[in-house]
N, C-alpha and C positions, 0 to 999 in steps of 0.2 A: 337025915344026917343033920344033929345040931352041932352046934360051936358056941362058946360061951371066952371069947376074948382070949384065943391061942396064944402061948408064949412066944413061937416059933411060928407066927404065920408064911404062909405059902400061897402062890398062885392057884386059885381054885378052878380046876378046866373038867368038864365032862358032861354029861346028858343032863345032871339034874343036881339043883344044890337047894335042899330047904334047912330052915336055921330058924331056931327059937332062942331069944335072949340075944343077951350083947355080943356080937362076933367082930371080927378085923382079919383082913386079909390084903396083900398087897397086890393083887389085881384078881378079878372073877370074869372066867369066860365058860360059860354055860348056856345048854340050849334054854333051860326053865330055872328061873332063881326066884326061892321065894324067903321072906324074911318074917320076922314078929318080933322086934325088939331094936336097941340101936345098932346099927350098924356103920362101920367104917371101912373103907378101901382105899389102899396108898396110893393107887396107879388108876388103869383103865378098868372100865366096864367093858364087856360085849355080849350082849343076850338076848337069844329069841324072843322070850316071853319074861317078864320082870313084875312081881307084886310082891312091893316093899310096903311092911306096916311099923311105923316107927320111926324116928328121925336117922336118916340117911346121908354119910358125906363120902364123896367119891373125888379125891385127890385129880384124878385126870377127866378123859371123854367119857360119854355115856353113850353107847350103841346099843339098840334093842329093837327088836321086832314088834312089839308092843310092851307097854307100860303104864300099871295100877301101882298110884305110890300115895299112903296116907300118910301123915306127918309133913316134917320137914325134909325138902329134898335138895341137897346142895350139891351142887357140880361144880368144879374148879375148870374143868374143860368146857368144850361143846356138847351139846345134849343132840343125839337124833335119833327120830323114831319113823323106822320106816311105815308103821301100820297107824294104830289108833293110841295115844296117850291120854292119859286122864289122872289129874293130882287133884287131892283133897287137902288144904293146907298149905304148903308154901313150896315152891321151885325158884331157887337162887341159883341163876349158873354166871360163869366167870366167862363165856366164850356166848356164841351163837345157837339157838335151839331151832330145831326144823323137825317136822314130825308131819305123816300124810292127813292125820288130824287131831287135833288136840282140844281137850277142855280139861278148865283149871277153876277149882273153887276154891279161891284163897288169893294168896299176894304170889306176883312174878316180880322176878327181878331178873334183868338180864346185861352183861355187859356188850353182848352183840346183838344182830336183828332177831327177831322171831318171828317166823314162818310156818304157813300149813299150806299143803298142797290141794285141801280140799275146803277146810273149817276151823274155824280158830274162835273159841270162845273161851273169854274170860269174866269170871265174876269175883273183883276183888280189886285189891289196889294195884298197878301195873307201871312198873319204871321200868323203861327200854329205850334204845336207840330207835328201832324201827318194828314195824309191824307190817304185815302183808299175808294176804290169804283171799282165795276167791269169795268167800264167805266169813264175814267179822263178826264177832259181837262182842263189846266188851260193856261192864256194868260196874261203875267203881271209880276210884280217884285214878287217872291217868296222867303220868307225865313223861312225854314221848318228845325227845328233841329230834329226831329224823322225820321221815315221812312216814304215814299212814297209808299202805295201797290194800285197795279192795275191790272186789266186781262189787260186791253189795256190803256196805258196812252200817252197823246200828249200834251207836255208842252214846250209853245212858250215863254219862258222866257226872260224878260227884264234885262238889265246891271245892277249888282248888287243884283242878285239872289245868293242865296247860299241852296245848300241842302245837308244835310246829306248823305241819301239813296234813292234810288227808286229801287222798286222791283216789276216784272210781267212779263205776256207772253211777250206781246208787249210794249216797254217802246221808245219813242221819245221826244227825248229833244233838243234844238235848242235854241241859243242865239241869240242877232242880231251881223250882219254880223259888222266887223272892217269896218270905212269909212275912206276915204281918208285922212282927216286930221289926224285919228288917227294915220293911219299908218306912215303917214311923223313924227310925235312924238313918234313913237315906241310905243302906247300904243292898247290896245284892249279892248273890252267892257266885262265886267267880270261876267261870269258866272260859277260858280263851283259848283262841286259834287263831295263829298267824296267817294262813291261807287253806282253801279248798278249792279244790276243783274235780268237776264233774257231770254227768249228763243231767242229772237230776239232783238237786240238794235241799235238802230239810233241815231247818235250824230253830232250836226254841230255848229261850233261858241261856244262850252263850253269846260270847263276843267276838267275833269275826273281823279280821281287818282287811283283808279282801276275798272275794267271793267270784268264783268263774263258774257258771252251768249255762245250760239250755234251758231249763225249767228250774224255777227257785221257789221254796215253800217257805214264808216267814212267820214262823211260830211266835207263840205268845213271849216276850221279852228279848225277840231276838235283835241282836244289835249289829250292823255290818258298816265299816268304815265305807269298803268301795266294793260295789258289784255290779259287775258285768254278765247280764242275761236279761231272762223274761221270767216276771214275778206273777207265778198263776193265781197262789194264794196268801194272803198276808194277815196278820192280826194286828188291830188297833193299836198295841201294846209293842208291837216292833218299831225299831228305828233302823233306818238307813242313811249315810251321810256323818260330818262331824259331830262330836256331841262334847258337852260341857260334863267334865268329871270334877267340879267344883261341890264341896258338901253345901246343901241345901240350906236355906235361912232357919234358925230356929222354929218350930212349930210347924215346919212346911216340909213336905216330901215332894219327889217328883216320880 
């Protein structure tokens, strides 16, 4: 079945729906939904399996057993995927995002918390209030106003990342190393975290206000204001305690 922007859209219900080209629906409730083109749904979407190729806008919540989306997926309501979700492009949600597993290659923006029951992987910029998963991986610029919770968290953050708090059994946070030009100018690639707590915490090229852990590994350019725990490994360029933020004198760098 193919549609192209019908003039009198109606709710789409049935075993399957396959579309090519532009399409518009009041709502969608099918076992299998496949699109190839720009798609707009006025209200809710409830599907067993979704394969969306092209820009997709959903005015209500999205519930799916499994989801693959390529392009921009914008959902004004909550996103709930009971199985595996994979998005290549951009995901924007007006509420929470929950999945069994979620792989995102691209940008993620959500107004509610984002969580996965098993694994959550984001390779791209992320701006959300909270992140939570037993296994969590993030690579890119992250702006998280609430708490990041994970059994094992591996956060490879780009300059400009700001985290309020990170908690987990094992937490690894690494920012970008300062390059030669930045050193000459007395600048650093900024990755900041207000608080980190865990059993084992590894930090490199990031600034942490408070760090609490049984075991702590301080990598290159790690900067910690207050540290509670045992440092088991420390790079000579790391720093613990108050630090001057004044610019260096002309011709010198720290």
